N, C-alpha and C positions, 0 to 999 in steps of 0.2 A: 668909806662910801665911794671913793673914787676907784678902789680896786674892784668892788662888786658891780660896778655900773656896766661893764661890757657884756655880762651874762644876759640880761634882758634884751640887749640889742641883738645878740645871736639868736635868741628865741624868736624875736620878731622876724628876723630874716628867714628862718626855717618855716615859720607860719605862712609868710607871704609866698614862699616857694611852693608849699603844699597847696595853697589856695589857687595859685596860677596853674598848677598841674590839674587840679580839679576842674578849673574853668576850661582848660584845653580839652580834657576828656569829655566834658559836657557838650562842648561845641562839635567835637567829632561825632558823638552820638546823634546830635541833631542833624548833622550832615548825612549820616547813614539812614536815618528815618526819612529824611526828605527824599533821598534817592529811591528808597523802597516805595514811598508813596507815588513818586513820579513814574516809576516803572509799572506799578499797579494800574495807574491811570492810563498809561500808554497801552498796556495789554488789554484793558477793558475797551479802550477806543478801537483797538485793532479787531477785537471780537465783534464789536458792533458793526465795524466796516465790513467784515466778512459776512455777517448775517444780512446786511443790506445788499451786498453783491449777490448772495444766494437768492434773496427775494426777487431781485431784478432778473436773474436767470430763470427762476420759476415762472415769472410773469411772461418772459419772452417765449419759454417753452409752451406755456398755455396758449398764447396767441398763435404760435405755429401749429399746434394741435387743432385749434379751432379753425384755422385756415384749411388744413388738410380735411377736416370733417366737412366743411363747406364744399370743397372740391369733390369729395366722395358723393355727397348728396346731389350735386349737379351732374356727376357722371351717371348716377343711378337714374335720375330723371331723364337724362338724355338717352339712356339705354332703352327705357320703356317707350320712347317716342318712335313711331313707325317711319323713321327717316333712314337715310343711308349715309355712309361715310366712305372716304377714299382710303384704300390700302394698297400700296405698291402701284399706284396709278390706276387702280380699278375701283369701281364703286361696288361695295359689298353690303348687302342688307343684313339686318340682325337675325333674320330667319336663317340665312345661310351660315352665319357664324354659329348659331345654335346647333344647326345640323353638323357642322364641322366639329363642334365640341363633342357631340355624341359619337361621331366616327372616331375621334381621337381616343375617347374613353373605351370604345369597343376594341380598338387596336391595341391599346395598352393592356386591357384585360386578356386578350388573346396571347400577348407576349408573356404575361405573368402565368397563364395556365400552362403554356409550353415551356416555362422555365424548368420544370421538373417533369420528366417523362411519366412519373407515377400518377400525376394528376389526370391527364387524358386517359390513361389506362383504367383508372378507377371509375372515371365517368363512363367509359365504354362498358365496363362490367356492370355498372349500375343500370345503364340503359338495357343491356341484355337481360338482366334479372327481372326488371319490370316488364319487359316485352314477353318473357316466358310466362310469368305469372298471369298476365292478361290473356295470353293464348290459352292457357289451361282453364282459367275461370270462364272464359267466354265460349270455348268449344265443348265444354263438358256436357252441357245439356243437349247439344246437337248430336254428339257422338253416342251418348248413352241412349238417346231416343232412337237413333237410326239403327244401331247394331244390337242393343240389348233390350229394346222396347221398355225402357224405364219411363216412368211418369215424371212430371215436374217435381213432385214431392220427394221421390227417391233421389233425384239429381240434386235438389236443394239440400237434402240431409247430408249427402256426400260432400258437397261444397262447404257446408257448415262445419263438418268434422275437420276439413282441411284448414278452415279459417281459425278454428280453435288452437291450432298448432302454431299460429303466427308469433305470439309473444314468447312461448317456450323456446322456439327455435332461435329467436333473437338472443335470448339469454344463453343458450347453448353456443351460439356463434361467438358471443362475447367471451365466454369462458375458453373456447378453443383458440380464439385469437390471442388471449392473454397467455395461454400455455405454449402454443406452438408458433404463433405469429400469424398475421393476417394473410401474408402471401402464400403460406402453406395451406391455409384454409381455402383460399381462392383456387389454388391449383387442384386440390382434392375435390372441391365442389364442382369444378368444371369437368373433371374426369367422371364424377358420378352422374352429372347431367348428360354427358355424352353416352355413357353406358345405358342410362334410362331411356334415352331417345332411340338407341338401337333396339332395346327390348320392346319398346312401344310400337315398332313397325308392324303393320298388318301383313304378315307374310303370306297368308292365304290369298288375300286380294291381290298381292303382288304377283303371286304365282299364276292366278287366273288372268291377270292383265298381260303377262308375258306370253301366255298361250293364245290369247285373243287379240294381240296387238295389231295384227294385219287387218282383221275384221273391223276393229275400232277405227283405224286410220282411214279405211275405205268409206265409212259411213258419212253421208252428207248431213244427216240430222244429228242431233245431240246424242251422245252415246247412252246406251241403256244403263240405268242406275242399279240394275239387279246385281251387278258385279261388285258393288260397293257395300253390300249388306252381309258379307262374310267376315268374320274376325277370328282367324287362327283356330279353326275347328272347335274344340271343346274347352279350350283354356283361354279364350279371348277376354272374358270378363276379369278373371284374376290377373291376366297380363296387363290389361289396361289400367286397372286400379293400382297395381304395384308401380307401373311406370309413372302414372300421374302423381302418386304420393311422393316418389323419389324426386321427380322434377320440381314439384311445388316446394318441398322442404329444402332441397339444395339451392333453389333460387332465392329463398328467404335468407339462407346462410350467406350466399354470395352478396346479396344486397347489404346485409349487416356488416360483413367484413369489408366491403368496398367503401362504405361510409366511414367506418372506423379508420381505415387506412388513409382515406382522403383527408380526414381531420388531422392526421399526423404529418403528412407530407406536403400539405398546402403551404405556400410561401407566405411570409408575414405581411408583405406588401399586398398580396392578393386578399388576405383577410381584412386589411384596412381599407380596401377599395369598396365602392358601392356595389359592384357585381362580384360577390365572393362565393365561397363554396355553399353557404347556406341558401344563396339565391339560385345557384346552378343545379343543386340536387333535386329540388322540386320540379324545375324545368326539364331536366333530363328524365325524371320519372314520368312526367306527363307525356313527353315525346315517345318514350318507350311504350306506354299504353296505347298511344295513337297508332304507332307502328304495328303493334300486335293486333289491334282491331282491324286495321287496314289489310293486313295479311289474311286474316280470317275471312273478311268480305271478298277479297280477291279469289281465295281458294273456293269459297262457296259459289261464286258467280262464274268461275272459269269452267264451263262444261266441255270445252274442246282441248283441255290439257291432257297430256298423256297419263299423268297420275291423277285420275279423277277421284281417287279415294282421299277423303279429307284427313284421315289419320296419317297416311303415308306422306301427304303433302306437308303437314305440320311437322312430322318427325324428320323428314329430310331437310327441311329448312332449319330446324333446331340443330341437327347434326352439323350442317355447314357453318352456321353462325357460332356454335360452340367450339368447333375445331379452329376457327379463326381466332376466337378469344383465347383459347388455350395456347395457340402458337405465339400470340403477342405476349402473354404472361410468361411463357417459358423463355422467350427471347430476352425479355427485360426483367427477369426474375431477380437479378442482383440489385436492381434499383428500387424494387418494391419493398423497401424496408424503412419504416417510419419510427422515429424515436421522439419522445416528448422532451 
């Protein structure tokens, strides 16, 4: 019994050793779990703190925005009051400020229009085309009644035939501009208008005028109107109809090509402004029609002009204006190129 007694003692020592190691491992696991829980708590507290700070910033931004809104409302209310304020030592009314605003807008629009030389050229061509159309449409009844004894029905039928060609000529102008370019169409159209104006001259009345120029200048009364009722002997009707048709159709082509080119060369800042090309083109068209009607009234009322014949007066004016437009187009032909 005494020999076998140490064995249980050794077993007990091993058991206690294993139990101690187990206790140590359990304590270490408890320490790790405690650290993890404390870290999780600290991270949650930090996130809550960040959320609270963000909320405070949002409240401060909202208050600042509200203050700016109050200031804007006060400025608007002060703007509508008919009082004055000082600027650079001078008292300036709001009416003057509004006027200066319009002057600044017009000045900036002029700079944007002159940014590209193609824009004023297309506006000038658009003006010339509308002026020519107005001259043709307004003078047709007077000329046909004076020289060919047409009634109002015949003149109206002739003008209706010309008006029916309006949409087809726009389509033809678009096709030609797509194939050859708008600048080529403009140049050829101006050449055709110049040729038609030369064809439409009343050479017989011009010849009679050159023969009787001395007697006309010596007269104190208004010159006799019998010299203005001759139109190129026996081919005057065909000559006038041909010249009128060419002038009207080519003017429509120039109008369409100028609008197409204007839409391509217009500056992006000009399109974004309040006065853009869509505002300028109706205005230029209206001005061209007013100029055409004014020229016709002046020619009809000027009985003491050398060229008392209405056809020659209109033809010479168209020749001069068309020659000026052709010179400008030829000079700046390289810049009349628009790409989308």
